[in-house]
DRENMARLO-630462 format. One record per residue: residue in one letter; z, y, x of N, C-alpha, C in turn. Coordinates in steps of 0.1 Angstrom, whole numbers, plus 5000, padded with zeros to 4 digits. Example, Ala and Ser with C-alpha at 12.3 -4.5 7.8 and 13.67 -1.06 7.14 Angstrom:
// residues 2
A507849435132507849555123507849675132
S507149785128507149895137507950005129
// end
This chain:
// residues 410
X673104847236674404897232674705027239
X675305117232675605247237676705237248
X676505297260677405297271678405407269
X679705377268680805467266681205537279
X681105667281681405727293682905717297
X683205737310684505747315685205877309
X686505867306687205987302688106027314
X687806147319688406197331689306317327
X690606307330691606407326692206477338
X692706597336693306677347694706637350
X695106637362696506607366697006717376
X697506827371697906937379699306907386
X700006817380701306767385701606627380
X702706577384703006437380703206417365
X703806517359704006507344702706507337
X701706587340700406587334699706457337
X699906407349699206277353699806167344
X701106157342701606047334701206067319
X701106187314700606207301699106157300
X698306197309696906147309696805997309
X697605927317697505787317698005727304
X699105777299699705727286698805747274
X698005857274697205887262695705847264
X695405767275694205697275693105737284
X693405827294692405857304691905737312
X690705727315690205627324690405657339
X690405787341690605837355691205977354
X691906017365692406157366691906227378
X692006357378691706427391692806527393
X693106547406694106637410693906677424
X694706787428694506837442695706817451
X695406827464696506837474696906987475
X697707017485698207147486697207247491
X696107197497695007287502693607237497
X692707327496691307287494690907247480
X691907257471691607197457691207287447
X691007417450690407517441691307547429
X692607507430693607547420694907577428
X694907687435696007717444697307727437
X697307757424698607787417698907667407
X698207557408698707437401699807377408
X700507277402701607217410701107147422
X699907077420699306997431700306897437
X699806817447700506707453700606727468
X701806717473701906707488701706557491
X701706517504701306387508702206277501
X703506297500704406197494704106187479
X703906307473703606307458702306237455
X701306267464700006207462700006057463
X700806007473700905867474701505797462
X702505867456703105817444702105827432
X701405937432700405957421699305847421
X698805827433697705727434698205587430
X699405557435700005427431700205407416
X700705517409700905507395699505487388
X698505557392697205547386696605407388
X696705357400696205227403696905117396
X698305127395699005027387698605027373
X698105137367697605147354696205097353
X695605057364694205017364693205127362
X693605247366692805367365692305417379
X691605537379691105587391691605727394
X691805767406692305897410691205967419
X690706087415689806157423690506287428
X690406307441691006427447690106547448
X690506657443689706777443689806847457
X688606857463688506927476687307027475
X687307097464686007177461686107317464
X687007367473686907497478685907507489
X685507627493684507637503685107677516
X685207577526685907607538685107687548
X685907767556685307847567685207747579
X684507797589684407707602685707667607
X686607767608687907737614688807657605
X688407617593689107537584688607387584
X687407367590686707237588687507117593
X688207137604688907017609690106987600
X690807087595691907067586691307007573
X690107047569689506987557689206837559
X688706807570688506667573689806587574
X690806647580692106577581692606547567
X692506647558693006627544692206517537
X690906517539690106407533690506277539
X690806267552691306147557692606097551
X693506197548694706157542694506107528
X693606167521693206117507692705977508
X691905957517691305817519692405717522
X693305757532694405657535695305637524
X695505727515696405717503695705637492
X694505607493693805527483693005597473
X692705727475691905807465690605727463
X690205727450688905667447687705747450
X687905877451686805967455687406107458
X686606187465686906327467685806407460
X686206517454685306607447685106727456
X683806747460683506847471682306937466
X682407067470681407167466680407197477
X680907207489680107267500679207157506
X677907197507676907097512677207047526
X677607137535677907097548679107007549
X680107037540681306947539680906807534
X680006807525679506677520679006587531
X678106647540677506577551678506537561
X679506627564680506587573681406467568
X681706477556682506367550681806237550
X680506237547679706107547679606057561
X679506137571679506087585680806037590
X681906117587683206077592683805967584
X683705967571684305857563683305797553
X682405717559681305667550681805577539
X683005527539683505447529684305527518
X684405657519685005737510684005797500
X684105767487683205807477683305957476
X682106027474682106167473681406207459
X682106287452681606347439681306487442
X680106537438679706677440680306767429
X681006867432681706947422680707037414
X681207067402680407167394680207297401
X681107327411681007457418679707457427
X679107347429677907337437676707387428
X676907407415675807457406674607377406
X674707247404673607157404672907167390
X671607207390670807227378669507147377
X669107087388667807017388667806887395
X666906807392666806667397666606657412
X665706737418665606727433667006747440
X667806837435669106857441670006737439
X670006677428670706547425670206437435
X668906437437668306337446668706357460
X668906487464669306517477670806467479
X671606487470673006437471673006287471
X672106227464672106077464671606027478
X670706097484670206067498671306087508
X672206177506673406197514674506097512
X674306017502675305907499676305937489
X676106047481677106077471677005987459
X678105957453678205867442678005927429
X678306057427678306127414678106277416
X677406337407677206477406677806537393
X678706627394679306697383678406817380
X677706817369676606917366677207047363
X676407157366676707287363676907297348
X677807387344678107397329676907467322
X675907517329674807577322673707477318
X674007347320673007247316673107217301
X671907207295671807177281671807017279
X672006977268672006827265670606777267
X669506847263668106797265667906787280
X668306887288668006877303668906767309
X670106747305670906637310670206507308
X669806487295669106357292667906337300
X667106437302665806427310666206397325
X667206457330667606437344668106287345
X668806237335669306097336668106007336
X667106037328665905947328665205947342
X665306057349664606067362665405997372
X666706007372667505947383668005807380
X667905767367668305637363669805607367
X670005487372671405447376671605467391
X670705537398670905557412672105647416
X672505727407673605817409674205857395
X675505877395676205907382676106057380
X676106087367676206227362677406247354
X678106357357679306397350679206537344
X679806557333679806687327681106727320
X681506847320682706897313682506877298
X683606847292683506817277684506907270
X685506967276686507037269687307127279
X687707247273688607337281688007477284
X688707547292688307687295686907687302
X686207787299684907817306684907957312
X684207967323684208087331682908167327
X683008297325681908387323680908387334
X681408357346680508367358679808237360
X678808237368677908117370678708007376
X678907897368679707787372681007817378
X681607927374682907957379683008037392
X681808067398681808137411681808287408
X683008337407683308477403683908557414
X683408687415684008777425684908877419
X685008877405685808977399687308977403
X687908857404689308847408689508897423
X688508857432688708907445688609057446
X687709117439687509267439688809337434
X689309277423690409357416691809317421
X692009197426693309157430693409107444
X692309087451692309027464692508877464
X692408817452692608667451691208607447
X690708527456689308477454689308357445
X688408357435688208237426687608127434
X686808157444686208047452687207987463
X688408037463689407987471690607927463
X690307917450691307857441692407947437
X692208087438693308177436693008277424
X692108237415691608327405692808377396
X692808507394693808577386693308587371
X692208537368691608537355691508677349
X691008777357690808907351689808917339
X689008817338688108807326688908797313
X690208757314691008747302691708877298
X691608977307692309097305691509187295
X692209287290691609377280690909497287
X689709527283689009637289688509737279
X688309867284687709967277686610037286
X685710107279684610177287684910327288
X684610377300684810527302683410577305
X683010687297681710747299681910857310
X680910867319681010937332681511087329
X681011147319681311297316682511307307
X683111197304684311207295685511137302
X685911177314687011107321688311107312
X689010997313690210987305690010947291
X688810927286688510887272688110737273
X688910657267688610507268688110457254
X687010387255686410337243686410187243
X686910127232686809977231685409927229
X685109817235683709757234683709667222
X684609577220684709487209686209467207
X686709487195688109487193688509407181
X689609337182690309277170691709307171
X692609247163694009287163694709247176
X694109167184694709127197694209217209
X693109287207692609367218691209337221
X690709377233689309357236689209257248
X688309167246688109067257686609057260
X686109157267684709177269684109067278
X684809027288684208927298684608787295
X685308757285686008627283685208537274
X684808427280684008317273685008247264
X684408187253685108097245685407967252
X686407887248686607757254685407667250
X685407557257684407447254685007337246
X684307297236684707177228683507097224
X683306977230682106897228682506777220
X683606777213684006657205682906627195
X682306727188681206687178680006627184
X679806637197678606587204678806467212
X679906397211680206277219679106177217
X678606147205677506047205676206087213
X675906217212674706267220674906257235
X676106287239676406277253676406137258
X676906037250676805897254675405857254
X674605897244673205847244672405907255
X672806027260672106097271672406017285
X673405937285673605857297674605917307
X675406017302676406077310677505967314
X677805957327678805857331680205897329
X680506027329681906067329682006197321
X683006207313683306327305684606387310
X684606517315685706577322686406677313
X687706667312688506767305689006867316
X688806997313689307097322690807117320
X691507157331692907197328694007157338
X693707167351694807137361695907237361
X695707357354696807447352697507427339
X697107337331697707317318698907217318
X699707227307700907147306700606997303
X701606917304701506777300701206757286
X701706857277701506847263700006867260
X699406967266698006997265697206877269
X697506817280696806707286696906587276
X698106567270698306457261697506477248
X697506597243696806617230695306597232
X694706657242693306657244692806517249
X693506457258693106327262693206227251
X694306237243694506137232693406157222
X693006277219691906297209690606247214
X690206277226688906227231688906077233
X690106017236690205877238689905807224
X690505857214690305807201688905827196
X688305937200686905957196685905867203
X686105837216685305747223685505597219
X686805567215687005427210686305407197
X686305517188685605497176684105487178
X683605557188682205557191681805417195
X682705337201682305197204681905117192
X682505157181682205087168680905147162
X680405247167679205307162679305447157
X678205517155678205657151678905687138
X678805597129679405617116681005617117
X681505527125682905517128683405647134
X682605697144683005817150683005937141
X681905947133681806057123682906057113
X683505937110684605927100685905987106
X686105987119687306037125687206167131
X685906217134685706337141686406457135
X686306487122687006607117688506607119
X689206487118690606477121690806507136
X690006457145690206477159690006627163
X689006687157688806837159690006917155
X690606877144691906937140693006917150
X693006787155694106757165694006837177
X692706867182692606947194693207087192
X693207137180693807267177695307267178
X695907157180697407147181697907187195
X697007187205697307227218696907377220
X697507447230697107587232695607597235
X695007677228693507687230693107827226
X691907857230691207977225690107937216
X689408027209688307987200687307917209
X686607817203685707737211684307727205
X683407687213682007647209681507537218
X680207507217679707397225679007447238
X679307567242678807607255677307607255
X676807567267675307567269674707427264
X675507337259675007207256673807207246
X673907307236672807317226672007447230
X671707457243670807557249671607687253
X672407747245673107867249674407877241
X675407947246676707957238676408037225
X677107987215677008057202677608197203
X678708207211679408337213679508367228
X678608447233678608477248679808547253
X680608607245681708677250682608727239
X683808787243684608837233685608747227
X685908637233686908537228688308607228
X689108587218690408647217691508547223
X692708587220693808517227694108377223
X695208317228695508177226696208147213
X696008027208696707977196697107837198
X698007787190698207637189698907607176
X698607497170699007467157700307377157
X700707327168701907257169702707287182
X704007277182704807307193705407177199
X705407167212705907047219707407057218
X708006947212709506947210710206857221
X709606747224710306657234709506537238
X709806487250709206377256710106257255
X709506147250710306027249710405957263
X711605957268711805897281712305757281
X712905707270713305577268712905537254
X712105427252711605387239712705347229
X712405347217713405317206713905177208
X715305167206715905037206715804967192
X716604857190716504777178716904867166
X717704967168718105057157717205177156
X716205187164715205297163715605417171
X716705407179717205517187716505527200
X716005647203715305667216715905787223
X715705797236716105907244715005997246
X715206127243714206227244714606347253
X713706387262713906507270713406627262
X714306717259714006827250713106927258
X712106977250711207087255711407217247
X711607207234711807317226712807287215
X713407387208714407357199714007267188
X714907177184714807087173715907107163
X715607107150716607117140716606987132
X717806947129717906827120717306867106
X716506767101715906787088714506837089
X714006897101712706947102711706827103
X710506857098709406757098708806757112
X708806637118708206627132707006527131
X706306537142705206437144705406367157
X705206237157705306157169703906127174
X703606177186702306157192702306027200
X701405937197701305807204699805797208
X699605697217698105677221697305627209
X697905567199697205527187696905637177
X697705737178697505847168698805917165
X698905997154700006077151700706017139
X702006017139702905967129703906067125
X704106077112705106177106706506107108
X707506187112708906147113709806267109
X711006227105712006337101713106337112
X713506457115714606467125716006457119
X716606347122718006327118718906407127
X720206427123721106477133721106387146
X721306447157721106367170722306387179
X722406297189723406297199723006377211
X723806467215723606547227724206457239
X723406397247723906297257724806367267
X724606487270725506557280726906567276
X727206587263728506607258729006497249
X728106417244728506307235728606347221
X728406477217728606527204727306507196
X727506497183726306487174726106627169
X724906677169724606817166723406827156
X723206937150722106957140720907037147
X721207097158720107167165720507187180
X719407197188719607217202718307267208
X718507367217717307427222717307437237
X718107357244718307367259717207277265
X716207337270715107257276715607177288
X715107047288715506957299716606867295
X717406897285718506807281718006687275
X718806577275718506457269719206437256
X718506407245719206377233718806237229
X719706177220719406047214719106067200
X718006027195717506057182716805937176
X716905927163716205807157714805837154
X713905757161712505767160712005617161
X712005537150711605397151710205387157
X710005287166708705257171708305347183
X709105447186708705537197708705467211
X707705487219707605427232707805537243
X708205497255708305597266706905657268
X706905787270705705857272705105917259
X705605877247705205937235705806077234
X705406167225705806297225706206337210
X707206427209707506477196707006627195
X706506667184706106797182706406847167
X706406977165706607027152706007167150
X706407237140705807357137706007467148
X705007547149705107657159705807777153
X706807827159707607937154706908077157
X706108077167705408197171703908157173
X703108187164701708137165700808207175
X701308317180700508387191701308367203
X700708287213701508257225700908317237
// end
């Protein structure tokens, strides 16, 4: 019987964490205030991390703490203290890049599971075996690995160590994300979690003898994106990944919103659940799920290196999304179908909405609703954060409402 991989979702803050759990993640990963390689994500201080781990464990899921920045000598003791805090708070594993840090953690905290980050650029079986000998539980493979090579590696290592791979989200043009461009141009190091994403900026070429003359390299109506890779989307290849023996499928996105996390997690959850029933069941729902992924903010995508090399090595254009996040259900529907919704974007009475649930998407119509703050019934409201009472039969806390996007370029 085909082994279904773990679905691992990003949790940049508590809202994203709750969305990941509600929409079907088996595990989540998130960072503390230091060493997590996403310096500008919400992240978790010690109190918030304790709450987050508790929520995850109450749901029967797992929490992995990202500690995949590369520490200097003078930071190592703080690094170990942070790992000790993660251990005390109940983290199920820490995700680490630096080889020396791996060895230090295994010596200091032998009962703390270590996952080797994709930042470590693991491409071959001897390196995986080295991490296994050091006591690591899992290796997150470099994004340059093809499906054929992943399958061959799995055959070599068997069940002695787990293999994880990214399945969806932004990809870096640099080697496994180890880029110096941001540090050179802005003083913010990608290897310290501070990437300014200059690869997403627009560039022109200047010829040495023609100063001041700027030539576009590749252009569309949005501009030029010379260094920018397409996003990764491996939804069509879920059966092949499962057959290859990958233990965990990771969604990129600790900087993404709870809506993004909900859409992507929900789609992959439904895909993996269909795969449990067999390849035919998966193929029957795959086109719908690929369309669903386009409802969250995304750039053009391909399958990365999984089929040997990216279809489009560069030149990806700007962001799009097919649906707009309207509101989060904070109190499920009562006997009359009335629920409390925290507003995210403007809702109009009469507009066609969709209710996002863990089971799938359902069409609903927006009736006039009650503005809880004033007690008045209104036909429209666009004040983010306000609570409204609106009729959405069957809605559960954690479900989301969405509708048409008013500005398709975001």
